[in-house]
Residue, then its C-alpha position, 0 to 999 in steps of 0.5 A: m549129502l546135500h550139505k556136503a555137495k553145497i560146500k564142495h561146490m563153494a570150495k576153491t583152492v588158494e596157493i600162498p607162498i611162505k617164507g622162513m620154513t627150515c624143516a618139516a616141523c615148520a611146515q607142519a606147524v603152519s599146516r596145523a594153524l591154517s587147518r584150525v581156521e573156520g572155513v578151511i577144508n584142507a591145508e597142505v604145506n610143502l617145505l620144498t616149494e615153500k607154498a601152502k595149498i589151501e582148500v577153502t570156502d568162499k567165506v574165508d578171507i585171504h587176509r585172515l590166512i595171511s595173519i595166521v601164517r605170520a602169527t605162527g612165526y613165518d612170512i608171506g612170499q609176496t611181491n611188491l609193485y612200485l608205481q609213480i603217480t605224478e598227480l597223486d593227492q589225498d582223494t586219489a590215494r583214498l580211491i586207490e586204497e579203497k578199490l585195490s585193498k578189496i582185491e583178493g590177493m592184495v596184501d597191502v596198499r600204501t600211498d605216499l603223498v610226499s613222494k607221489n609213490v604207491v607201493l602195492s604188496y600182493i601174492p603173485t600166486i593169486i593175482d598178477e601185475g597185469k590185472i592190478l595195472s588194468i584195474i588202476k587204468t579203469l579208475g582213470i589214473k595214470a600210473k608209471k612203474y619204476a624199477d627202483t627208488v633211483s628211477a623214482f627220484e628221477e621221475k620226481k625231479k622231472e615232475f618238479e621241473k615241469l611244475k616250475r615250467d608251468l609256474f613260469i608260463s602261468f606267471i608270464f600270462a597272469l601278470p599283465v592280466f593282473l596289472g590291467s585289472m588292478f591299475h586299469i592300464p590301457f590295452l591290458s585292461d581290455g576284456f578281450v585281451q584279458l580273455l586271450l591271456t587268461t585262456p592258456v593259464q586256465f586250460i594249459t598250465g591249469w589243466r592238471f586241476h581240471r583233469l583230476a577234478f574230472t577223474a574224481l567226478r567220474h567216481g562220484t567224489a570231489n577233492m582239492n582239485s575239484l575246488v580249484s577247478l570249480g572256483t577258477n572255471s566259475a570266474y572264467f566262464y562268468s567273465l566270458v559270458v558277461l564279456l560276450l553279452s555286455p562288453s562294457m560291463p566293468h566286473l570281469y574276473f579273468e584276473t581272479s582265474a589266472v592269478i589263482i592258478t598261478l598262486i596255487l602253482f607257486g604254492r605247489t612249487l614251494e611245497e614240492r621243494a620243501k618236500t624234497r628236503t623231507s626225503e634227504a636221508m633217502q637220497k643220501l643212501i641212494q648216493m652211497q650206492p656205487k655206480t661201477a665195480l672193478v672185477l677180475r675176469d680172465g685174469k684181467e681187471i675190468e671196470i663195469s657197471v654195478n648192475e653187470v656184476i654177477i654173484g661169484d664175481l671177484v671184485l677188487v676194492k682199493q683204498s678210499e673206494k666204496i665197496p660195490v657189492d655185498g660179499v666175502i673177503i677172500e684176499g687182503s685186509c682193510s679198515i672199513d667205514e661202516s657208519m652208513i649202515t651201523g651209525e657207528p663212527i669207529p672203523i672196523d678192521k676186516t680180513a679174509g673170511d669176513r663179510v663186507t657190505g656194498g656202499t661202505i668205504v675202504l679207508s685203508g688196504v686193498i681187498k679182493i671180495e667174492a660177490k654174494a649179493v648184488g643189485k636189489d638183493s644187496l643190504l643197502s638196496q634192501i634198507i632203501k626199500l624198507i625205508q621207502e615202504a615205511q614212508t608209505g604207512k599211516p599211523p593210527v593218528q591219521r585215521l581222524a584226518d582221513k575220515i574228515s578229509a572224506i567229507f571235507v570237500p563236499t562240505v566246502l562245496s555246500i558252504a560255497v553254494l550257501t554263501f552264494a545263495l545268502w548274499i543273493i538273498a541279502g540283495r547283494e550284487l551277483s559279482m560279490a556273491l560269486s567272489n565270496a563263493i569262489a574265495v570259500l572254494i579256494i581258501a579251503c585246504p584239504c592238502a594240508l590235512g593230507l600232508a600232515t602225516p606223510t611229511a612227518i613220517m618221511v622226516a622221522t624215517g630218515q632221522a631213524a635211518s641216520m641213527g641206524i634204526l629201520l622202521r619196517n612197520v611205520e603204523k607202529l611208530e605211534e605205539v612205540n612210545k607207549i611201551q610198558i614192558l620190554f622183553t629182551d632176548k639175552t644172547g646178542t642183545l644184552t650180551q655181545g653175541k660172541p660167546e666163548v667156551k670157557e670149559v668142557q667137561y668130558f665123560d667116557m669117549p676120548k676128548e679128540e674124538v668128541l671134539k671131532l664129532i661135535g665140531s663136524a655136527e656144528k659145522y653149518s649151524e649159525h647160532p652164536l653158541a654153535r659158532a663158539i663150540l665150532r671155534h673151540c673144536v677146530r683148534e684141536a680136531v680135524l673136522d668132517e662134513p656131516l652126513e645129515f644136519e637139522v636145526i632144532a629151533g630154540g633147542g639145538v642141532s641134530a646130525k649124523v657124523k662119521d667117527s675116526q673109524g668110519i662108523e656113523r654116529n647120531i649126534l644131538i647138541g642142545s640145552g638140558k631141556l632138549i636132552k631130557k625131551k629126547k629121554i637122554p639121561l643128564p650127567e652130574i656137572a662140575y662147573s661152579d661159575t655162571a655159564t650157559t650149559v650145552y650138552a652134546s650126546v653121541d648115540g644117546k649118551v652125553e659125552a661132553v658138556f660145554y660151559i659157555t659165557d658171553p660178555i655183556r655189551e658195553e652200552t647195555p647197563e646204561t641203556i637199561k637204566e635209561l629205559k627204566k627212567m622212562g618207566i618201562e619194565i624190562a624182562i629177560l626172555t631166554g632159552d638159556n639156563p636159569l642160573t645164567a639168566r639170573a646172573i645177567a639179570e642181577k648184574l643189570g638190575i633187571d627184576h624179571y627173567f624167564a629162562g629155558v623157554l622155547p620159541d612157542e613159550k616165548a610167544k605165549i609169555v608175550r601174549k599173556y602180558r599183551i592180552e591178559e595183563r593188557k600191557i603194550v608189549g615190546m620184544i627185542g631179539d635176533g634169532i629164529n627162536d625169537a620170531p614168534a615172540l616178535a610177531e606176537a608183541n605189539i612192537g617187535i624189534a629185531m637186531g640188524t645182526g640177527t637172522d633174516i626171519a627175525i628181521h622180517t617178522a619185526d616192526v623195527t630193526l636196529m642196525r647198530g646192535g644192542l639196546k642202544g637204539v631203543p631209547s632213541l626210537i622211543k624219543l623219536s616216536k614221541v616227537t613225531v607223534k607230537t609233530i603230526k598232531e601239531n600239523l593236524f591241529w593247524a590244518f583244522i584250525y586254518n580251515v575253521i577260521g579261514i572259511p568263514i572269513a572267505g564267506g564274508l563274516l568280517y564284512l558283516f561287522g564292518g571289515p573287508l571282504l577276502n579277495p579270492m586271489l589272497a585266499s589262493l595265496a593263503m591256501s598254498l602257504s598253509s600246505v607249506s607251513v605244514v611241511s616246514n613244521s615237519l622239517r623241524l623234526k630234523k633239528r630235534k634231539v632224540 
């Protein structure tokens, strides 16, 4: 009793929103999975509210519960908070990640040093936005919320303009100090004049370095700003003390302080300008978003801002105009350029009933569309958000750099102190020892280490987007080129996904009655096979609304429909496996050619068998050959019958296929190869039935034409459809990882060579000492070189 009371006292209730559940069976599956977790006392999942109420002990990690939900094939209903931190550096990013990732309810913390953005994913039922912002404030970090990517880029532009202004001011003051010191120009070489000119540079344009250094010090850390602040302050205050105590002393270092800050600002400006080029793909997408829409209200055409369009509005789009919102054509026909979404240059002809996407261009014709998704819910906005979130991720190759960066600055500080001490012990002048120590502080560059990965990732995600490939989980980018076996769904992936009914075998019930019942039952199903059956039925029968309707994931459809006499009939449509499972006898079939067989039963008796074929995509055979040349094993994973699967496999030269498998069986097969066979497994699919397998694979690849749950479960989405994008993705992965490794190598080597030279190593062998001003220029250019190397990704063919 005492033990139970203790558990009760320690128990707490956690509420987690869950996305993607379609029926009671989904809720039960999640509930069962959560209940098995050690420390979970009780788990209740409500389908209507789409929330899981979980009673747990204090020892249960929320992240464990989240991973269980995702492994079941569903996703977490999380909220994203987008922040702009204009002075975000690697150490500030690490501080944010360390502190915020420990907060209960925080799902993910992603920082982007290139865009100066932070994306926080959190569960709103556990933690709210206000608490997150207050925690960031206590860290001494100034963060600004932004509503979308457009305002983020505007903020970035403002910061860049401020950086250029500071550089200009710094240059105006630093130039006379430099000339006075180097060339002993009268008046400008006077110590008090130099003090007057250097002070604004040190404490106004250079204030950003000192403030961030102080923030780091408050949290017991040090960063690049600490090195700059310590180096320039050492030069400034040493010169100030010498000037006040001995005005005639020749060794003043005001020019060192002023010129170092100016050169570092110059390097930062070059770096920021180069970094904007890495996000060109994102900016192009943003520019594709229309600003206005022509809507029909009260019989009048009114031009309004896109943000004012509401769902249900009728929008008129004319020739050569961009479609402002996602919607459905209700009147007219047109030819549309959808290359910005699919990457395909060939225009698509569309007419009433077809869906259109905001940002695409009407090349010819005039259409009237009904708005279905506006603003942040539009496909283009979702793509922009997806790319943005991908750019904040870190592949495993970055882990080594993160570990080294954590100890980098303290190590450099120690080397600088040691340099100073050794030169003093060697009997050299105080000014020389100080100059060498400052050179060590300034030449060290953790910035290059910090930029090595994010700049390459930003260019790579932009390149991928231009090819119709969206990276949802950039952490997987490094693993993509290691895929050993690729499982692929059949319908809509290898094939066109537009199946057609080739023949129907009827039994006892009249043909017209069967078509009426089956067509009515399939009316709201989104599965490609169901749509084929519906298209066939509607040609020969008048359909009714189903009284009841339920999708059986991976199996078929269950419905209740009234027949011509008004009698309610129980309809079950699906594979032979499903029909058998429901204990309904299967009839003898007469169709001899290879086709997908769909059985339709009425009141527990099969009354029709639909034989459906789906043509292979034009590009599939060539893509399969290319993947096999890369050494990747291909296997078909389909819920279709073995005869059809075998025929497709033989036609494409695929050695392995698994047919007639249900969603959980697909996931088990993928898991077996991943865990038991120890292979890097890729999975490509487009339906709800593929979601568990996509989640189970090392790399899940969804079709852009597929269901939302498949897309949200996968790591990569192919907007063009088919396998065509997979070889390009693998090649892009290889060149990106290579670029990151090159960046990290040169960043490491630069410091390994630069720091000893700055400390005076060459001087010991008769060479020159490194002036701190030259050290600051070299440090700035090292970051620029890393960014420039990342930009080479744009020119590499994949």
